[in-house]
KEZA-751364 format. One record per atom (N, C-alpha, C, O, CB): residue number from 1; residue in one letter; chain; atom name; x, y, z. Coordinates in steps of 0.2 Angstrom, whole numbers, plus 5000, padded with zeros to 4 digits. Glycine has a CB too. Layout:
<nodes>
{NUM,A,A,CA,{X,Y,Z}}
...
</nodes>
This chain:
<nodes>
{1,X,A,N,{5343,4652,5625}}
{1,X,A,CA,{5348,4655,5629}}
{1,X,A,C,{5344,4657,5636}}
{1,X,A,O,{5338,4659,5636}}
{1,X,A,CB,{5351,4662,5625}}
{2,X,A,N,{5348,4657,5641}}
{2,X,A,CA,{5345,4658,5647}}
{2,X,A,C,{5343,4666,5648}}
{2,X,A,O,{5345,4670,5645}}
{2,X,A,CB,{5349,4656,5653}}
{3,X,A,N,{5338,4667,5653}}
{3,X,A,CA,{5335,4674,5654}}
{3,X,A,C,{5329,4675,5651}}
{3,X,A,O,{5327,4672,5646}}
{3,X,A,CB,{5341,4679,5652}}
{4,X,A,N,{5326,4680,5653}}
{4,X,A,CA,{5320,4683,5650}}
{4,X,A,C,{5321,4687,5644}}
{4,X,A,O,{5326,4691,5644}}
{4,X,A,CB,{5315,4686,5655}}
{5,X,A,N,{5317,4688,5639}}
{5,X,A,CA,{5317,4692,5634}}
{5,X,A,C,{5313,4698,5635}}
{5,X,A,O,{5307,4697,5636}}
{5,X,A,CB,{5316,4688,5627}}
{6,X,A,N,{5315,4704,5635}}
{6,X,A,CA,{5311,4710,5636}}
{6,X,A,C,{5312,4715,5630}}
{6,X,A,O,{5310,4720,5631}}
{6,X,A,CB,{5312,4713,5642}}
{7,X,A,N,{5316,4712,5625}}
{7,X,A,CA,{5318,4717,5619}}
{7,X,A,C,{5314,4714,5613}}
{7,X,A,O,{5312,4709,5613}}
{7,X,A,CB,{5325,4717,5618}}
{8,X,A,N,{5315,4718,5607}}
{8,X,A,CA,{5312,4716,5601}}
{8,X,A,C,{5316,4710,5598}}
{8,X,A,O,{5322,4709,5599}}
{8,X,A,CB,{5312,4722,5596}}
{9,X,A,N,{5312,4705,5595}}
{9,X,A,CA,{5315,4699,5592}}
{9,X,A,C,{5317,4700,5585}}
{9,X,A,O,{5313,4703,5582}}
{9,X,A,CB,{5310,4693,5593}}
{10,X,A,N,{5323,4698,5584}}
{10,X,A,CA,{5325,4698,5576}}
{10,X,A,C,{5329,4692,5574}}
{10,X,A,O,{5331,4688,5578}}
{10,X,A,CB,{5330,4704,5576}}
{11,X,A,N,{5329,4692,5568}}
{11,X,A,CA,{5333,4686,5565}}
{11,X,A,C,{5341,4688,5565}}
{11,X,A,O,{5343,4694,5564}}
{11,X,A,CB,{5331,4684,5557}}
{12,X,A,N,{5345,4683,5567}}
{12,X,A,CA,{5352,4685,5568}}
{12,X,A,C,{5356,4679,5565}}
{12,X,A,O,{5354,4673,5565}}
{12,X,A,CB,{5354,4685,5575}}
{13,X,A,N,{5361,4681,5561}}
{13,X,A,CA,{5365,4676,5558}}
{13,X,A,C,{5370,4673,5563}}
{13,X,A,O,{5373,4676,5567}}
{13,X,A,CB,{5370,4679,5552}}
{14,X,A,N,{5370,4666,5563}}
{14,X,A,CA,{5374,4663,5568}}
{14,X,A,C,{5382,4664,5567}}
{14,X,A,O,{5386,4666,5571}}
{14,X,A,CB,{5372,4655,5568}}
{15,X,A,N,{5383,4662,5561}}
{15,X,A,CA,{5390,4663,5558}}
{15,X,A,C,{5391,4669,5554}}
{15,X,A,O,{5387,4670,5549}}
{15,X,A,CB,{5393,4657,5555}}
{16,X,A,N,{5395,4673,5555}}
{16,X,A,CA,{5396,4679,5551}}
{16,X,A,C,{5401,4677,5545}}
{16,X,A,O,{5404,4672,5545}}
{16,X,A,CB,{5399,4685,5555}}
{17,X,A,N,{5402,4682,5541}}
{17,X,A,CA,{5407,4682,5535}}
{17,X,A,C,{5413,4685,5537}}
{17,X,A,O,{5417,4685,5532}}
{17,X,A,CB,{5404,4685,5529}}
{18,X,A,N,{5414,4687,5543}}
{18,X,A,CA,{5421,4690,5545}}
{18,X,A,C,{5420,4697,5546}}
{18,X,A,O,{5417,4700,5541}}
{18,X,A,CB,{5427,4687,5540}}
{19,X,A,N,{5424,4700,5550}}
{19,X,A,CA,{5424,4707,5551}}
{19,X,A,C,{5418,4711,5550}}
{19,X,A,O,{5418,4715,5545}}
{19,X,A,CB,{5430,4710,5547}}
{20,X,A,N,{5413,4710,5554}}
{20,X,A,CA,{5407,4714,5554}}
{20,X,A,C,{5403,4712,5548}}
{20,X,A,O,{5399,4716,5546}}
{20,X,A,CB,{5408,4721,5554}}
{21,X,A,N,{5404,4707,5544}}
{21,X,A,CA,{5400,4705,5538}}
{21,X,A,C,{5395,4699,5540}}
{21,X,A,O,{5397,4695,5544}}
{21,X,A,CB,{5404,4703,5532}}
{22,X,A,N,{5390,4699,5537}}
{22,X,A,CA,{5385,4694,5538}}
{22,X,A,C,{5387,4687,5535}}
{22,X,A,O,{5390,4687,5529}}
{22,X,A,CB,{5378,4696,5536}}
{23,X,A,N,{5385,4682,5537}}
{23,X,A,CA,{5385,4675,5534}}
{23,X,A,C,{5380,4674,5530}}
{23,X,A,O,{5376,4679,5528}}
{23,X,A,CB,{5385,4670,5539}}
{24,X,A,N,{5379,4668,5527}}
{24,X,A,CA,{5373,4667,5522}}
{24,X,A,C,{5366,4667,5526}}
{24,X,A,O,{5366,4665,5531}}
{24,X,A,CB,{5374,4660,5518}}
{25,X,A,N,{5362,4670,5522}}
{25,X,A,CA,{5355,4671,5525}}
{25,X,A,C,{5351,4664,5523}}
{25,X,A,O,{5347,4665,5519}}
{25,X,A,CB,{5351,4677,5523}}
{26,X,A,N,{5353,4659,5526}}
{26,X,A,CA,{5350,4652,5525}}
{26,X,A,C,{5347,4650,5531}}
{26,X,A,O,{5349,4652,5537}}
{26,X,A,CB,{5355,4647,5521}}
{27,X,A,N,{5342,4646,5531}}
{27,X,A,CA,{5338,4643,5537}}
{27,X,A,C,{5343,4640,5542}}
{27,X,A,O,{5342,4641,5548}}
{27,X,A,CB,{5333,4638,5536}}
{28,X,A,N,{5349,4637,5540}}
{28,X,A,CA,{5353,4634,5544}}
{28,X,A,C,{5358,4639,5548}}
{28,X,A,O,{5362,4637,5552}}
{28,X,A,CB,{5357,4628,5541}}
{29,X,A,N,{5358,4645,5545}}
{29,X,A,CA,{5362,4650,5549}}
{29,X,A,C,{5358,4656,5552}}
{29,X,A,O,{5361,4661,5554}}
{29,X,A,CB,{5367,4653,5543}}
{30,X,A,N,{5352,4655,5552}}
{30,X,A,CA,{5348,4661,5556}}
{30,X,A,C,{5345,4658,5562}}
{30,X,A,O,{5343,4652,5562}}
{30,X,A,CB,{5342,4663,5551}}
{31,X,A,N,{5344,4662,5567}}
{31,X,A,CA,{5340,4661,5573}}
{31,X,A,C,{5337,4667,5575}}
{31,X,A,O,{5340,4673,5575}}
{31,X,A,CB,{5345,4657,5578}}
{32,X,A,N,{5331,4666,5579}}
{32,X,A,CA,{5327,4672,5582}}
{32,X,A,C,{5330,4673,5588}}
{32,X,A,O,{5331,4669,5593}}
{32,X,A,CB,{5320,4670,5582}}
{33,X,A,N,{5332,4679,5589}}
{33,X,A,CA,{5335,4681,5596}}
{33,X,A,C,{5333,4688,5598}}
{33,X,A,O,{5332,4693,5593}}
{33,X,A,CB,{5343,4681,5596}}
{34,X,A,N,{5331,4690,5604}}
{34,X,A,CA,{5330,4697,5606}}
{34,X,A,C,{5336,4700,5606}}
{34,X,A,O,{5341,4697,5606}}
{34,X,A,CB,{5326,4697,5612}}
{35,X,A,N,{5336,4707,5605}}
{35,X,A,CA,{5342,4711,5605}}
{35,X,A,C,{5347,4710,5611}}
{35,X,A,O,{5353,4710,5610}}
{35,X,A,CB,{5340,4719,5604}}
{36,X,A,N,{5344,4709,5617}}
{36,X,A,CA,{5348,4707,5623}}
{36,X,A,C,{5352,4701,5622}}
{36,X,A,O,{5358,4700,5624}}
{36,X,A,CB,{5344,4707,5629}}
{37,X,A,N,{5349,4695,5619}}
{37,X,A,CA,{5353,4689,5618}}
{37,X,A,C,{5357,4690,5612}}
{37,X,A,O,{5362,4686,5612}}
{37,X,A,CB,{5348,4683,5618}}
{38,X,A,N,{5355,4694,5607}}
{38,X,A,CA,{5360,4695,5601}}
{38,X,A,C,{5366,4698,5604}}
{38,X,A,O,{5372,4695,5602}}
{38,X,A,CB,{5357,4700,5596}}
{39,X,A,N,{5366,4703,5608}}
{39,X,A,CA,{5372,4706,5611}}
{39,X,A,C,{5376,4700,5615}}
{39,X,A,O,{5382,4700,5615}}
{39,X,A,CB,{5370,4711,5616}}
{40,X,A,N,{5373,4696,5619}}
{40,X,A,CA,{5376,4691,5623}}
{40,X,A,C,{5380,4686,5618}}
{40,X,A,O,{5385,4684,5619}}
{40,X,A,CB,{5371,4687,5627}}
{41,X,A,N,{5376,4684,5612}}
{41,X,A,CA,{5379,4680,5608}}
{41,X,A,C,{5385,4683,5604}}
{41,X,A,O,{5390,4680,5603}}
{41,X,A,CB,{5374,4677,5602}}
{42,X,A,N,{5385,4690,5603}}
{42,X,A,CA,{5390,4693,5600}}
{42,X,A,C,{5396,4694,5604}}
{42,X,A,O,{5402,4692,5602}}
{42,X,A,CB,{5389,4700,5597}}
{43,X,A,N,{5395,4695,5611}}
{43,X,A,CA,{5400,4697,5615}}
{43,X,A,C,{5404,4690,5618}}
{43,X,A,O,{5410,4690,5620}}
{43,X,A,CB,{5397,4700,5622}}
{44,X,A,N,{5400,4684,5617}}
{44,X,A,CA,{5403,4678,5620}}
{44,X,A,C,{5402,4673,5614}}
{44,X,A,O,{5400,4667,5615}}
{44,X,A,CB,{5398,4676,5626}}
{45,X,A,N,{5404,4675,5608}}
{45,X,A,CA,{5403,4671,5602}}
{45,X,A,C,{5406,4663,5602}}
{45,X,A,O,{5403,4659,5600}}
{45,X,A,CB,{5406,4674,5596}}
{46,X,A,N,{5412,4663,5605}}
{46,X,A,CA,{5415,4656,5606}}
{46,X,A,C,{5411,4651,5610}}
{46,X,A,O,{5412,4645,5609}}
{46,X,A,CB,{5422,4657,5609}}
{47,X,A,N,{5407,4654,5615}}
{47,X,A,CA,{5403,4650,5619}}
{47,X,A,C,{5396,4648,5615}}
{47,X,A,O,{5394,4643,5615}}
{47,X,A,CB,{5401,4653,5625}}
{48,X,A,N,{5393,4654,5612}}
{48,X,A,CA,{5386,4653,5611}}
{48,X,A,C,{5385,4651,5603}}
{48,X,A,O,{5380,4647,5602}}
{48,X,A,CB,{5383,4660,5612}}
{49,X,A,N,{5390,4652,5599}}
{49,X,A,CA,{5389,4650,5591}}
{49,X,A,C,{5388,4643,5591}}
{49,X,A,O,{5384,4640,5588}}
{49,X,A,CB,{5395,4653,5587}}
{50,X,A,N,{5393,4639,5594}}
{50,X,A,CA,{5392,4631,5593}}
{50,X,A,C,{5386,4629,5596}}
{50,X,A,O,{5383,4624,5594}}
{50,X,A,CB,{5398,4628,5596}}
{51,X,A,N,{5383,4632,5602}}
{51,X,A,CA,{5377,4629,5605}}
{51,X,A,C,{5371,4631,5600}}
{51,X,A,O,{5366,4627,5599}}
{51,X,A,CB,{5376,4632,5612}}
{52,X,A,N,{5371,4637,5597}}
{52,X,A,CA,{5365,4639,5592}}
{52,X,A,C,{5366,4635,5586}}
{52,X,A,O,{5360,4633,5584}}
{52,X,A,CB,{5366,4647,5590}}
{53,X,A,N,{5372,4633,5583}}
{53,X,A,CA,{5372,4629,5578}}
{53,X,A,C,{5369,4622,5579}}
{53,X,A,O,{5365,4619,5576}}
{53,X,A,CB,{5379,4627,5575}}
{54,X,A,N,{5371,4619,5586}}
{54,X,A,CA,{5368,4613,5587}}
{54,X,A,C,{5360,4613,5588}}
{54,X,A,O,{5357,4609,5586}}
{54,X,A,CB,{5371,4610,5594}}
{55,X,A,N,{5358,4618,5591}}
{55,X,A,CA,{5350,4619,5592}}
{55,X,A,C,{5347,4620,5585}}
{55,X,A,O,{5342,4616,5584}}
{55,X,A,CB,{5349,4626,5596}}
{56,X,A,N,{5350,4623,5580}}
{56,X,A,CA,{5347,4624,5574}}
{56,X,A,C,{5347,4617,5570}}
{56,X,A,O,{5342,4616,5566}}
{56,X,A,CB,{5350,4630,5570}}
{57,X,A,N,{5352,4614,5571}}
{57,X,A,CA,{5353,4607,5567}}
{57,X,A,C,{5348,4602,5570}}
{57,X,A,O,{5345,4598,5566}}
{57,X,A,CB,{5360,4604,5568}}
{58,X,A,N,{5346,4602,5576}}
{58,X,A,CA,{5341,4598,5579}}
{58,X,A,C,{5334,4600,5577}}
{58,X,A,O,{5330,4596,5576}}
{58,X,A,CB,{5342,4598,5587}}
{59,X,A,N,{5333,4607,5576}}
{59,X,A,CA,{5326,4609,5574}}
{59,X,A,C,{5325,4608,5567}}
{59,X,A,O,{5319,4608,5565}}
{59,X,A,CB,{5326,4617,5576}}
{60,X,A,N,{5330,4607,5563}}
{60,X,A,CA,{5329,4606,5555}}
{60,X,A,C,{5328,4598,5554}}
{60,X,A,O,{5333,4594,5556}}
{60,X,A,CB,{5335,4608,5551}}
{61,X,A,N,{5322,4596,5552}}
{61,X,A,CA,{5321,4589,5551}}
{61,X,A,C,{5326,4586,5545}}
{61,X,A,O,{5327,4590,5540}}
{61,X,A,CB,{5314,4588,5548}}
{62,X,A,N,{5330,4581,5546}}
{62,X,A,CA,{5335,4578,5541}}
{62,X,A,C,{5331,4577,5534}}
{62,X,A,O,{5335,4578,5529}}
{62,X,A,CB,{5338,4572,5544}}
{63,X,A,N,{5325,4575,5534}}
{63,X,A,CA,{5322,4573,5528}}
{63,X,A,C,{5318,4579,5525}}
{63,X,A,O,{5315,4578,5519}}
{63,X,A,CB,{5318,4566,5529}}
{64,X,A,N,{5319,4585,5528}}
{64,X,A,CA,{5315,4590,5525}}
{64,X,A,C,{5317,4592,5518}}
{64,X,A,O,{5323,4592,5517}}
{64,X,A,CB,{5315,4596,5529}}
{65,X,A,N,{5313,4594,5514}}
{65,X,A,CA,{5314,4596,5507}}
{65,X,A,C,{5316,4604,5508}}
{65,X,A,O,{5313,4607,5512}}
{65,X,A,CB,{5308,4595,5502}}
{66,X,A,N,{5321,4607,5504}}
{66,X,A,CA,{5322,4614,5504}}
{66,X,A,C,{5316,4618,5503}}
{66,X,A,O,{5312,4616,5499}}
{66,X,A,CB,{5328,4616,5499}}
{67,X,A,N,{5315,4623,5507}}
{67,X,A,CA,{5309,4627,5506}}
{67,X,A,C,{5311,4633,5502}}
{67,X,A,O,{5316,4636,5503}}
{67,X,A,CB,{5306,4629,5513}}
{68,X,A,N,{5306,4636,5498}}
{68,X,A,CA,{5307,4642,5495}}
{68,X,A,C,{5304,4647,5499}}
{68,X,A,O,{5298,4648,5501}}
{68,X,A,CB,{5303,4642,5488}}
{69,X,A,N,{5309,4651,5502}}
{69,X,A,CA,{5307,4657,5507}}
{69,X,A,C,{5306,4663,5504}}
{69,X,A,O,{5305,4668,5507}}
{69,X,A,CB,{5314,4658,5512}}
{70,X,A,N,{5305,4663,5497}}
{70,X,A,CA,{5304,4669,5493}}
{70,X,A,C,{5296,4671,5494}}
{70,X,A,O,{5292,4667,5493}}
{70,X,A,CB,{5306,4669,5485}}
{71,X,A,N,{5294,4677,5497}}
{71,X,A,CA,{5287,4678,5498}}
{71,X,A,C,{5284,4680,5492}}
{71,X,A,O,{5278,4681,5492}}
{71,X,A,CB,{5287,4684,5504}}
{72,X,A,N,{5287,4681,5487}}
{72,X,A,CA,{5284,4683,5480}}
{72,X,A,C,{5286,4678,5475}}
{72,X,A,O,{5291,4679,5471}}
{72,X,A,CB,{5287,4690,5478}}
{73,X,A,N,{5283,4672,5475}}
{73,X,A,CA,{5284,4667,5470}}
{73,X,A,C,{5283,4669,5463}}
{73,X,A,O,{5279,4674,5462}}
{73,X,A,CB,{5280,4661,5471}}
{74,X,A,N,{5287,4666,5458}}
{74,X,A,CA,{5286,4668,5451}}
{74,X,A,C,{5279,4666,5449}}
{74,X,A,O,{5276,4661,5452}}
{74,X,A,CB,{5291,4664,5447}}
{75,X,A,N,{5276,4670,5445}}
{75,X,A,CA,{5269,4668,5443}}
{75,X,A,C,{5269,4663,5438}}
{75,X,A,O,{5274,4661,5435}}
{75,X,A,CB,{5265,4675,5439}}
{76,X,A,N,{5264,4659,5437}}
{76,X,A,CA,{5264,4653,5433}}
{76,X,A,C,{5265,4655,5425}}
{76,X,A,O,{5262,4660,5423}}
{76,X,A,CB,{5257,4649,5433}}
{77,X,A,N,{5269,4651,5422}}
{77,X,A,CA,{5270,4653,5415}}
{77,X,A,C,{5265,4650,5410}}
{77,X,A,O,{5263,4644,5411}}
{77,X,A,CB,{5277,4650,5413}}
{78,X,A,N,{5263,4654,5405}}
{78,X,A,CA,{5258,4651,5401}}
{78,X,A,C,{5262,4646,5396}}
{78,X,A,O,{5268,4646,5396}}
{78,X,A,CB,{5255,4656,5397}}
{79,X,A,N,{5257,4643,5392}}
{79,X,A,CA,{5260,4638,5387}}
{79,X,A,C,{5263,4641,5382}}
{79,X,A,O,{5260,4645,5378}}
{79,X,A,CB,{5255,4633,5385}}
{80,X,A,N,{5269,4639,5380}}
{80,X,A,CA,{5273,4643,5375}}
{80,X,A,C,{5273,4639,5368}}
{80,X,A,O,{5276,4642,5363}}
{80,X,A,CB,{5280,4644,5377}}
{81,X,A,N,{5269,4634,5368}}
{81,X,A,CA,{5269,4630,5361}}
{81,X,A,C,{5264,4634,5356}}
{81,X,A,O,{5263,4631,5351}}
{81,X,A,CB,{5267,4623,5362}}
</nodes>
């Protein structure tokens, strides 16, 4: 998005779930925006959401395997036999 960022950067949902609800928290629906650009995206959603979707689609490699984004993976299981 054009302009300088001088605010805190946060993850933002590109597509919402409707009426002030978040959409899915998946890599293809999240983008890092400063709070100023977040406001711009919210106020001008019809213009910016399609552009952000296109940007994220280009940034995601087509052949990439889904990633486990859980910071607390399950511990290894012992042999049950």
